[in-house]
C-alpha positions in Angstrom: 73.5 108.2 111.8 72.9 110.7 109.0 72.8 108.0 106.4 70.3 106.0 108.4 68.1 109.0 109.3 67.9 110.1 105.7 67.0 106.7 104.4 64.4 106.1 107.1 62.7 109.5 107.0 63.1 111.2 103.6 62.0 110.2 100.1 65.5 110.1 98.7 68.2 107.4 98.8 71.4 108.2 100.7 74.6 106.3 100.2 77.3 105.7 102.9 80.6 105.5 101.1 84.3 105.3 101.9 87.1 106.4 99.6 89.7 109.0 99.0 89.7 112.8 99.2 92.0 115.1 97.3 92.1 118.9 97.8 94.0 121.0 95.3 95.5 117.9 93.8 96.9 116.8 97.2 95.6 113.5 98.6 94.2 114.2 102.1 92.8 110.8 102.7 93.8 107.6 100.8 91.3 104.8 100.7 91.6 102.1 103.4 89.0 99.3 103.0 86.7 99.0 105.9 84.6 96.0 104.7 87.0 93.4 106.0 86.7 94.8 109.5 82.9 95.1 109.3 82.6 91.3 108.6 84.3 90.5 111.9 82.0 89.0 114.5 83.0 91.5 117.1 80.7 94.1 115.6 83.1 96.9 116.6 85.5 98.8 114.5 88.9 99.2 116.1 91.5 101.3 114.4 90.7 102.4 110.8 92.6 104.9 108.8 90.0 105.7 106.2 87.4 108.3 105.4 83.6 108.0 105.0 80.8 110.4 104.0 77.2 110.4 102.9 76.0 111.1 99.3 72.5 112.0 98.2 72.3 112.6 94.4 74.9 115.3 93.7 75.3 116.4 97.4 78.2 115.4 99.7 77.7 115.4 103.5 81.0 115.2 105.3 80.4 115.8 109.0 83.9 115.0 110.3 86.3 116.6 107.8 87.0 119.9 109.6 87.4 118.2 113.0 89.9 115.9 111.4 91.7 118.5 109.3 92.2 120.9 112.1 93.2 118.4 114.7 96.7 119.0 116.2 98.1 115.8 114.6 97.2 117.0 111.0 100.1 118.4 108.9 100.3 122.2 108.5 100.2 121.7 104.7 96.8 120.0 104.8 95.5 122.7 107.2 96.7 125.5 105.0 95.1 123.8 102.0 91.7 123.8 103.7 92.2 127.3 105.1 92.6 128.6 101.5 89.1 127.3 100.7 87.1 127.4 104.0 86.8 129.3 107.3 88.7 127.5 110.0 85.6 127.6 112.3 83.5 125.6 109.8 81.8 122.7 111.5 80.9 120.4 108.6 80.9 120.3 104.8 77.7 120.0 102.8 78.0 120.8 99.1 77.3 119.9 95.5 79.8 117.3 94.3 80.2 119.2 91.0 80.8 122.6 92.8 83.3 120.9 95.1 85.2 119.6 92.1 85.3 123.1 90.7 86.9 124.2 94.0 89.5 121.4 93.7 87.9 119.2 96.3 87.4 115.7 94.9 85.7 112.9 96.8 86.3 109.6 95.2 83.9 106.9 96.5 85.5 103.4 96.4 83.3 101.3 98.8 79.6 101.4 99.3 78.4 100.5 102.8 74.9 99.4 103.7 72.5 99.6 106.7 74.1 96.7 108.6 77.5 98.4 108.1 76.1 101.7 109.4 74.8 99.9 112.4 78.3 98.6 113.2 79.7 102.2 112.8 77.0 103.5 115.2 77.5 100.8 117.8 81.3 101.3 117.6 80.9 105.1 118.1 78.6 104.5 121.1 81.1 102.0 122.6 83.9 104.5 122.1 81.7 107.1 123.8 81.8 109.3 120.6 78.0 109.4 120.6 75.1 108.6 123.0 72.0 106.9 121.7 
């Protein structure tokens, strides 16, 4: 939704990307390609073990990272790694890519998604009752 809203309403270009995330040299998310699932005719994403975020110039918008990291199923090591850098009550991450790298947080984009792909993500989220449109 953020990707689409930025591109529709602001004079900047946002990119929706998937890739890997490392914190303190420790891989938190490895890349799992989503494009093959997005080409299926069902128009719904089932299970996907990857990570996506929005980039605008040097800014990273990661709206799900803390919900994921502090979920009960996430390892204590990953949670401690994030607690060393952020407050546990943080809701989302918005930061300069260059500053995040200085903090040891490295987002590595590997797949660029487009508006049609975002639409499938939005429809899937709605069908899974994660959002209401």
